[in-house]
N, C-alpha and C positions, 0 to 999 in steps of 0.2 A: 653472679646468680647462685641462689642456694638449691640445694636439691631436697625434696621432700623424703625423710626416711621413716614416716608415720608408719607406713606398712612392715618396715622388718620385723619388728615383734609378732606381728600376726603370721607373717611368712615363716619365720624361726619355728613356732608352736604346730603349724600346719606340716612343715617338712621333717622336722625331728620330734618324733613324739615323746621323747625323754623330757623335752623341755616343757610340753605340756603337764606331765604327771609329776614333775621334779618339784613344782611351785614356784619356779623361777619366775622373776618378774622384772619386766625391763624398765627402766627408769629415765633412760635418756639415750638414743641413738643418733648419731651423726656420720657423715663420711669417713671421719677420723677417729671416733672415740665413742665407746659405747660403755653405759653403766648398767648392769643387773643387780638384782636384789634377791637373797633368798632370806623367805622368813623363818623365824625359829620354830621348828616343827618335832616333838618329842620323837616321831615315828623315823625321823633320819639322825638321831643322834647315835654317838659312840659312849664308849664305855666312861667318859670324863664330862657326860652331859653336854657335849657341844654338836655341831654337826660333824658327822661322820666325814673322815678325808675324801672319800669318794665324792661325797656332795661337795667340798669346798673345791675339788678339783673340777667337778662339773659346772659348777656356777662359772668359775674362772675361764673355762674352755668355752663355753654357751656364750659369755660377754665377748669373747674373742671372736665368736662366731658370727655375733649380730654386727660386731664392725666390718668383718670382712663382706658380711651380705651387703652392707649399707656401702661399701665402695667398690665392690665389685659385681653385685646381683645384677646390674643391665649388661653384664657380659656374660651371663651363664650359658647363653646360647653357644659362644666359643670356648668356652673352658668352664671345668667343675671347680669349686674351691674344696680343698682337702688338707686335713691337718697332715704334716709330713713328721712333725716329732713336737715334743713337749717337754719343757722340766718345771718341776713346782719345789718351793723352797718353804716349808711351813714354819714360820716365825715366831708364832705364838698360839697358845691354846686358843681356838675360837670358839666363843659362847655366844648365844643368842644369834640375832639376825645378823646376816651378813650382806656385803655390798661389794661388789667387784666393778672396776674400772679398767676398760682395755683400752689401748691407745695404738693405732696402727703404727708400725715402726717404719715404713719408707713411704714414700708420696706414691698414690695410686698411678698416678700417669707414669712413673716410672716403671712399676711393674707392667702395667698395659702395653707399655712400649716394647718391653723383654718379651711379653707374649706376642706382639704383632711381628716381632723379628723371628718367631719360630722355635723361642726357648721354652721351657717351662720355669717360670720364674718362681723365687722363694720370697716370703717376706714375714719379718717378726711381728708380732702382737705382744706388746708386754702388759701384763695385768699385775694389779695389785689389789687383794682381798683386804678388806677392813671390816672390824666389827661395829656397833652400835656408838661405840665411844670414838671410833677415827683410828683405833689403832690397827698396824698392819699386821694381820694374822698369816698372812702367804704372799709370795711373789712368783709370778709366773713368766716364762716366754713360751708362747705357742708360735712355732713356725708352720705358717700356711704354705700352699702351692696352688697354683691354677693350672690345673690338668688340662690341655687342650682336648677338645671334644673331636672325636672322629667325624668325618663328614659322611 
């Protein structure tokens, strides 16, 4: 049985105002992978004519949030997804439009089992940011947690 994740992009835009204003677009969202894109915009460039590092980070973190929402959105009544920590490595100067691919690092069922057992699970989402030629410009790991909601 497949799950429809078509509403994730709109939910992200409604829940996170930065997503609406940044220009991030969602290319693909599934329960274990999300792809987001950032068009080339002179308004968010840095001193070397590429997207500012904050925009690159934001694109990657947003893609990680999309896959997290796709995987755990049906459970937000029980727990709130939050970023616990993240790390980024800038590999190459980013120029032009960018694409971020985020992949869930643990099976969702395993994370949900920990939540059901009363713990606050953490799970990594790996993100690769590439330029229009497909060259890797940044790599990230965003570690998310599901914070149990208080009754």
